[in-house]
N, C-alpha and C positions, 0 to 999 in steps of 0.2 A: 400526496402532496406533497411540496419539501421547503425550505427555505434557505435563506444565506446565512449559515451561521455566523457568527459575530467576527470581523475583522476577514471574511471571506467573501467574494465574488461582489455585487455591485453593491451591497449594503452600507453597514459600518465597516469599510475595507479598509486593510492594512494598503496603503500606496506609496511608496516611499522613489516617487519616477515622477515627472509632471504629465506623461501623456506616453502612450504604447509605443509611438518611435523611440523614445528615450531609454524606455526601458529594454527592448530588442535591441538597440545599440548599445549600451551597455554590456547586454549578456550574453552579444553575437560571440565572440570570442573564448566563451568560459568552456571547458570542455565540461562534458559530465563527469568527467574524475579524472584527475591529473597522470600524466606519466611523465618520470622524469623531474629531473628536480627545478628544472627552470619552470617547468609546467606548475608542480608544486607550489614555489613561490607564489605562481601569477597568479593561482585558485584562491591562496590565502589571504592575497594581497584583494583580490576581487569581493571577499563576500565581507571581509574586515571595511572595505569600501562599502558596500550595501547598509553592512548594519549601522553605520556613520549615517549613512542615507536616510535611512528609517527614523534614526533618531532625532534629526534635526527636522522633518517633516512630519513625524507624528508620534512626537516621543510620550505623549500621555498615552494613548490609543496602546500602544505595545504594550500598557504594562496590565491592559482588562480586555485580553482577547484570549486570555483562557479556556481551560474547557470547562473548569466551574462558570465561570461566567457565561459560557452557549448553555449550559444547563440548568442554569437560571431561566435564560431567556427563553429557553424552552417549555420551562414554566409556567412563565408566562404566557406563551401561545396556548399553552394547555388551558388555563383560566379563561382567557379570550376567548376562544368559541366554547368555552360552557362543560366541557369536558371535567369530570371528577379525576379521572386520571387518566395518566398517559398510555396510549399505545402506539408502539414504533419500531419499527424496523431499521438498525444500525450495520451499517458494514463499516469495515475496513478501521480506519480510526474511530467511526461511530460507534463501535465497538465501546472503544473507551469512556466515551461520550455518554453512550448508555447504560456503564455499569458506574458512572460518576453521577449521572440520575437518579439510578437506583440507589445510591448510598448517600443521598444529599437529600432526596425526598422519597425515603421509602415507603410513606403510606401510601405515595401519588401513583406509584409504579404499578402500572398496571399489567400489561401482558407487553413485554419487551422482548422482542428477538433480535438477536446478536449474531453478524453472521459474519466469518474472515476475522477471528480473534484477534487484539492487539491483550497480551496479558499485563493486566492494571497493576503489577506489582513491579513489573520489569519497567515497564514506562515509566513508573515512579521511582525507578532504582529502590524499590523496598520503604521509600520514606526516610531515608538516611539522608542526616547535612552535608556527609561527606561526597569529598568529588569521586565517582566512579571512576572502575578501572577500564569497562568499556563502555560505549557509548548506546544510543538507544538500540537502535537498530540491529547493533551485535548482541546486547541484552535480550532483546527479542527472537535472534537468531532469525533475524529475514532471510540474510544470506545462506544458512543452510536449507530453508525453505527452496531460496531459488535455485540452490545447487542440486538437491533431491528433486526440484521438479524439471529442471535441464535434464537428466540423468533421464528422469523418464520423459520426456520428449523424444533425446536420442535412441535410446530403447524402442521406444513406440515408431517411431520413423523408419529406421534399420529393418525393422521387420516387416511393415509395409514396403506395396510396391511404390516405384516412381511415378504413378500417375495419381497415389494418393498424399504422398510426402514426396513432394521433390529433393530434398536433400538426402535421401535413403541411399546408403551405398551397400544396401542387397546385406544387412547385420548389423544387430546391435552395436556389437564389439567395433565391426568396421565403422558404422555411423561416428561413435566417440570419436574413434582414431582421427576421421576425416573432419571432425570438425576441431579437435585439439592443434591439425595441422593448421587449418585455416584461422586460427586465433595467432599462432605463431607465425604464419606468413603476415597476418595485417599488423602485428605488433612488429615486426622488422620493417614494413614498409605499407603505408597506409595505401589506398584504391581511389583515386580522387580524393571527393570526400568522406570515404568510409575509413576514418581512422579505429584505431584499435580499440578504444574507448566507445567510440562511438557505436560500433557494432556490438561490443559488450551491453550497452544500453541499451540500444534496440532488441535484441535478444532479451534481455530481462522484461522489460515490457512487454513482448510480445508472449510472455509465458502465460499471461495475466487471466487471456482467455481463450478457449480451446478453439471456439469457432467464432470469429474466421484468423483469432490470431496465431495459433499456432501454425496452419497451413501458410500464413503472409510469412511467417517467421521462416519455413521453411524454403519456401520460395526467395527469400531475402540472401540467407545462406548461400542456395545455391549459385544463385546470378553472383554473389563477391566469389565464389568456385571456381567457375567460369569466366572471371574476371571482367564482368558485365555489370553495369550500373543498375543496381536494385529499383524499380518502381516506386516511386514514395508517390501516396496519395494528394491528389489536389486538393489546396487548402477552400474552403468555402468559399463563395460569392460574400461580398460587402466586405467593410473596413475588418481590420483583424481587433479581435477584442482583447482586454489589456491582458500580459501574459498574467501578472499575479502571483510569479515564480517567490514572492517574499512573503505572500502571505501563509501559505504550512508551517514555511520556517518561524516567522512571529509567534503562532501558538508553539508548536514543541519546544523550541529555543528555550523559550519563557518560561516552561516549565517543567520542563522533562531532561535529570540532568544530563550532562556530558562534561568531559576531559575541557581544560577553559586552555590547555596549552597546544596551540595550532601545529605543533611538532612531535604530538603523541600521535595524530593521523596516520603519519608514517608507517608507524609501529604497526595501529591498529592495521592497515594496510597489510600489513606482511602476516598479521595475526589471522587474518578474515581469508585472506587467498589462502594459506597454507590449510585452512578446513574446509573452505566451501570452495575455492576454483576462481575461475576469472573471475566471476559474479563476484567476490567478496569485494571485488574492487569499488565497483559502485557504494554498497551497503557500507563498506567502511568510511568514504568521504561524503555521506551522505548528510551526514550529521557536523561534518566542519564547520561549516557556517553559525553553530552554536558556540565553537569555542571566544569568538569572540563578538559574538551575539549581545548589544547592548541593556536589555532590558531582561528583569525579571518580573513576573506574574506577580500582583500584586495579592492575589485574593485565590490560589490554585488549590485545589482538593489531591491529596494525593494518599488518599487511604482513611480509616482501614475500609475493606471491601466486602463485609461480611454482615453488613444490618441488615433484619428479616426483613425482605420486602412484601408489599399485598398481596403479591402470587409472585408465582414460580417463574424464572426468567428461563427462553428459550434459548439455546447455545449450538450453533449451526458453524462447521468448518469441513470443508475438503482435506482429504488426505495429503495429497500433493499442492498445496498452497504456495505461491513461491514469495508471497511478502509476509504473510502472517499463517507461519507455519501450524500442522495440526494441534501442536504441544499445546500452540499458545490459545485452542478451543479447549483443550483438557486443563489445564490450567484458570481460566475463568469461569469453567463450570466449578472447578474446586475451589474458586476463590467466593464466588458469589456465597450470600446465604443459600440461597434454595434457589438450585438452576437445573435443567436437565439439556446433556447434550445428543446433538443428534449428528452422527456421523455421515457425512457425504464421503461415499468412496470414488472418489474422483479428482481432478484437475483444474488449476488454473485459481485465481485470488476471488474467491466470495460461492454460494452459490447461486448467487441474485445475477450474476454475468457470467455464468455459467449452468444453464439450465437442467433442474431435475423435477421432474413432477413428481416425483415420490416429497420432494422435501416440499413444493407447493403445497401439495396437500395437505401436510402435516403443519404448513404453515396456516393454510383457513380454517383448520380444525381449531388452531392454537388459539387465532384471532375471534373467531366467532364464539367458541364456547370455552375456553383455555385448556382443554384436551392438550395434554402431554403427548408425545411419543412412547412408548414402552424403553426403559432404561435397557441402555445397549443398541436401539434400534440404529440398523444404517440403510443409508441409503444410493443409489446408483446415479450414475448422469444420461440424459435423454440422448445423449450421440456421443460415443467413446470418440477418443483421438484419431482421426486417419481411419474411421470407418468407411463402409460403402454405403453411399446412400441409401436411406431409406425410402419405402414407394409410399409411406404415409408419414406422416409428423404426429409426434405429442398431440392429446387434444389438452391438457390439462392446464388450466391456465395459472401461472403465476400470480402472487398479488403484487399492485404496487409496491414499489419504494416510498415508505414515509420518511425516512430519513436519507440525502444526500450529505451525506459527510464531506470535510474538505480531505485532500488527498495529503498526504506528509512524505516528503515533498512530491510532485509528481506522480502523486498517486501512491500511499502508501504498501 
């Protein structure tokens, strides 16, 4: 089962617009990240306006949607269902929530599985009150995780035939060069609505799930290469849900320190793209809304992270995670008082969304009996990227997610 964390979704939610139509209309012209001086000014102004709108509509709520607030809600849910200790599978940002719960309520931290890990000390900027030099996602090195995963995507695609990866150029180096040429072409001239920024953003998101995300991303890139319009999934029937793009910002910006001068993000953009390439743009600008965010969490928790818990914590991380890189899992296991790291040798954001029967087996044993994997244990993904179809599929059932944590932003 799951729940809507405070400020997110449909419960006690941060909503800074009157309805879905107004939210979509105000956000329609805001690019995933700005390119050029004019777009930078418009991007900064748009998010400054968003902050003012949120302050007018929900001023009190903005100060009470921190991760610590949600951890306390989670403990109330534990108590309401009569559980002595919490069992929890947290993914992505939900790993930070799990670490927060473990340190606020160590005696009630039962079996916690943290998957696709946020480095708690990096999120908290080491608990310092000084304004940080880097933004949250650059401290987490999400840009480097995306860059490394993109490199794997292009190499594996290049080694596969076009029947398995539509963007393959018949070799790893040639496929990387093909991608770079396509990016340069789109930076010079958009292809219809497919701007350079939109394409970079779609590629970044497509890396999160190997199946079907990597194949769909390859098909999108090949369509653009051939100057065709990529296919876009149809919207589900019925009225669109409230987009809620301000909700994860309300959590992150109020508790995780970020530079407060909007002009700093142009410099961070240069820094990130130097070390991470095209995808660095997205990660550098994703925290810019925090520069003008009007609220600070009234009761946040930013450490320490090493309080002894009732049970050891199981930490899982793919080696090529495009949002929460493997070193975040290493850091989480190191910073918690008692944790065991299980390495998933694979790709994509979290083991839950990129299935491994091996991880599933370890998770089942852990939740049922508390048994941990051996020190240094590793697992493989069930189906590698761009692999030939198998005659049979794995029969191991991966346990149901017990926490649907908010994505920060557009899923961390």
